[in-house]
N, C-alpha and C positions, 0 to 999 in steps of 0.2 A: 693926492687928495685926501683930503682930509674928511675922517666919517664923524658925523655926529655923536657924543656922548651917547650912550641910551641910559631914560634916563628911570631908575627902577624906585620912584617915590610914586607910589599910589595914590591918587586922590580920592580922599575921604568921601566915605557914601555918605547924602544928605541925610538928617533926620526925616524922618514920614510926617506928615503935616497934620493939623488935627484932625480935621476934616477926615484923614484916612484913618488916623489910629481910631475917632471915634466908628467909621463903616466897620473897620476889623474885631471893634469889640465886642457890637450888635450884633453882626453873622457868627462869633464865638458866641455870644451869649445864645443865642436864637439856637445855633448849635447843640450846645449844651443843654438846654431844656428840654429837645427834643429827643435828645438821645438817651438824658434822664427819665421821661414820660414814659418815653417806648422801653424803658427795661423795667419800669414800674409796672407797665400794663403785663408784662409778659408775667409777672411776677404774681400780679391777680390772677390772669389767667392758667397759670399753676394753679390756681387753690382750688378755681373755681374748676375744671379741669378732674383734679382729685375728687373733690365732694362728685360730681358727676359720677367717676367710676364706683363710686363706693355707693350712688343711688342704684346703678345698674346693676350691680353685682347685688344686691338685697331683693332686686325685683326677679333675677333669674333664680336665684335662689330660693324664693319663696313660695307657700304650698300657690296652686292653680287657682285663679279665679274666675268667674264667667266675661266669654269675651264681650264688650260693652255692645250695648243694644242699641237701638234708632233712637233713642232719646239721648243718648252718651256719645251721639258721634260729631256733631257739632265741638265737643270738649276735647274730643281724642286728639295728641299731639305729640311731638318726638318729646320735648322736656319732659313729661310727667306719665306717658306711656310706654315711649319706643323701649323694647325686651322683657314685658311686665308680662309672667309666665298666664297665659290662660286657657281655660279651656271651650272648648265649642261642639255641641250635640246637631243632629241633622244627619240632612242625605245628600252623598255627593252627585254632582249633575256630571257625571265619567264623561258625556257627548260633548261638553262644553269646556273642556281642560282644554290648557296651552301648554307647549315649552318656550323656557324664556331661558335664552345662551348662559352659558356657567363655565367659571372656571374653578375648581375646588382640590381639595387637596387627594379626592381619587381621579381629578385629571380634568379635561375640557369634557362637556356634554352640557346637559340643560337643569332648569328645574322645570317640575312639572308640578306647574298649577292648577289645580279644581277647585270650581264651585260651590259648597257646599248649603243649601238651603236650610235655612233654622222652621219649628213648627210654625212660628209666628209669619212666615215667608221669607223675612230677609233671608239674603244674601251676604256670605262671606268669603273670600278666598281662601285658602289653606295653599299652601306651597308644603306638597307632598315628599315633597325630597328629591336628590338629584339623580338622574335619570344619565342611563350612557349614551352615544350616539346610536348605537344602535339596537337598542332599545324601542319595542315597538313598531321598529323598521324605519323609526326616525319621526313616527308621530305622536300625536297626543292621546288618542280614543282607545287604547285597549282596556278592557275592565278589569280593573283590580278589585273592586269589592271592597270591603263590604255591601251588599245589596241592604238596603232598609238605612234605619238610623243609626247611625253609629259616632261615638264622641272623641274627640285628636284632642291634646296637649300640644302645648306648645308655646313662641314669644311673641307678641304683638309685634309685628313690621311697621311703620309706615309706609304707606307707595312711595313710590320711587320712578317719577318720572324721569324722563331722557336727562341722562347729565352730558358732562361735557364733554367725556373722554368715551362715549357709548353712543352705536348708530340708534338712526332712527328705525321706533317701529315700523314696520309693515302689516300694521291688521289687515287689509287685503288679502295677503299673500300668508297670514296667518304667521307671521315671523315676528317674534321678541327677543327685543336684546336689553329689555329694564320691566322690574313689575309694576308698573301701572296700574294700578288699579280701577282707574277712571276709565283708560283705553282701553282696556279688557274686558270690563263690564258692557261699555257702548258696543265694542266688535260682535261679543256673546250673545248680544239682546236679554243682558241679568237684571235689568232694573233695577230695582232697591237693594243697593249693593255698597257694604260697610268701606270707611275710605283709608283704613288699612286691608293686611293680610296677615296670615300665621304661617310662622314657620314650623310645622308639625316637628316635634319630637321625634328621637329613633324609635321610642313606644308604640309610635304612630303608625309607623312604616311600614309595611307587609316585608320590606325586603331588608329591614335593620338588623344588622347582624347574623344575615342565614346566607352571604354572601352572593348574592344577587345580583344582577346590574339594577339593580330600582325601583324603586323608587327608595333613596338611601335619608332618611331621618338624621333630626341632630346635627345639623354640620355647619348650623351659623355660627360665624366668625363674629367675636367683638372685641373690637381694637379700637384703641381710642390714642391716636399715636402724642406722643409728651414731650416734645422738646423747646418746653416753656422755658426751663432750666437754661438749655444753649442760648438759646437768642435772649435773654436777659442779660444772661453775662456777658455775651457781645455788645449790647447797646451800649451797656456801663464802660464794658473797656471804651466806645470808639468814645466817649463823655468822659473818660480820663484820657485821653491823646487828645482831646482838644484842651483839656486842661494844657498839656504839656504842650499845647501850640502854642497856646497864649503866652506859657511862660517864657518860650522860647525867640516869642516875637518881643517881649517885655525888654528881657535881657537884650536882646540888639538893637532896642531903642536905649536903651539904657547907656551902652557901651557907643554908640552914635553921639549921642550928646556929651561926652564927656571932654 
């Protein structure tokens, strides 16, 4: 029985129709434009980030100014005031202090937040610094002093309501995981309270540099991730790959039509 000879001749592939080519061209153009737009956006974001870092650096190293009073509270925001060096005078309400869970270069522990009442009755919450888990037997009502009016300097910080990766505060149990000024003021019955808090510097902290277990001030971390150049390169590279893909399709189509 004879076996049919195999046919090694391949059937030529047909060229794509005009409609398919049009769709591919449109899809490629949209991808290319999108990738270029994203890359350009990252370039602008990088420039904005560098300007922000420069502004914050100037604020941190400037001479301290008076903390905003009630007439200025509505205008306080992160863009114009975060990390501004300020000074504040008043009397600590130590019986209204709270501990907010913290992780610092000194390890796990808490921030000790104590309200300060100014002479005009306004209240500003002051983060007096880091305390270890054993400080004050895990409570927040140990008397630190000084009694009477005192002055602290530090960095103005915007209230920190619960974030995506933080546990919910438990005001009834006096357990705090975020420095939510409004929630703390409500739980402690503080009344007229500023919408920001102040991170006290090391000079305003009694344990700063003395080897004590708290509170240790001056531990504010100022960091702005800057990955925009990498992202821009990635998006522009994808735009380039889109052009390569378009060239391959064009070369393939040209070969078919010969």
